[in-house]
C-alpha positions in Angstrom: 0.0 0.0 0.0 1.5 3.3 -1.1 0.9 6.8 -0.3 -0.6 7.6 -3.8 -2.2 5.4 -6.4 -0.5 4.9 -9.8 -3.1 7.1 -11.5 -1.8 10.1 -9.5 1.7 9.8 -10.9 0.3 9.2 -14.4 -1.9 12.3 -14.4 0.9 14.4 -12.7 3.3 13.4 -15.5 0.7 14.1 -18.2 -0.2 17.5 -16.6 3.5 18.5 -16.3 4.2 17.5 -19.9 1.1 19.3 -21.2 1.9 22.4 -19.1 5.5 22.5 -20.4 4.3 22.2 -24.0 1.8 25.0 -23.4 4.5 27.3 -21.9 6.9 26.6 -24.8 4.2 27.1 -27.3 3.1 30.4 -25.9 6.7 31.7 -25.7 7.5 30.6 -29.3 10.3 28.1 -29.1 13.5 29.6 -30.5 12.3 33.1 -31.1 13.0 34.7 -27.8 15.1 33.7 -24.8 13.5 33.3 -21.5 15.6 36.1 -19.9 14.5 38.7 -22.5 10.8 38.1 -21.8 11.0 38.1 -18.0 14.0 40.2 -16.8 14.4 43.6 -18.4 18.0 44.6 -19.4 20.1 46.2 -16.7 21.3 49.8 -17.0 23.8 51.5 -14.8 22.6 54.5 -12.8 24.3 57.8 -13.3 26.5 59.2 -10.6 24.8 62.0 -8.6 26.9 64.5 -6.5 
């Protein structure tokens, strides 16, 4: 007797795979990098005296 039934692991794997495909499909595989879409480019602040 295990903690979860086999169906739980099967549906978890299917959900994870489907979610990953959805994320990659929305982001457009190969067109943009993940860092360009989430993190804006860094710019140095000017010195104030």
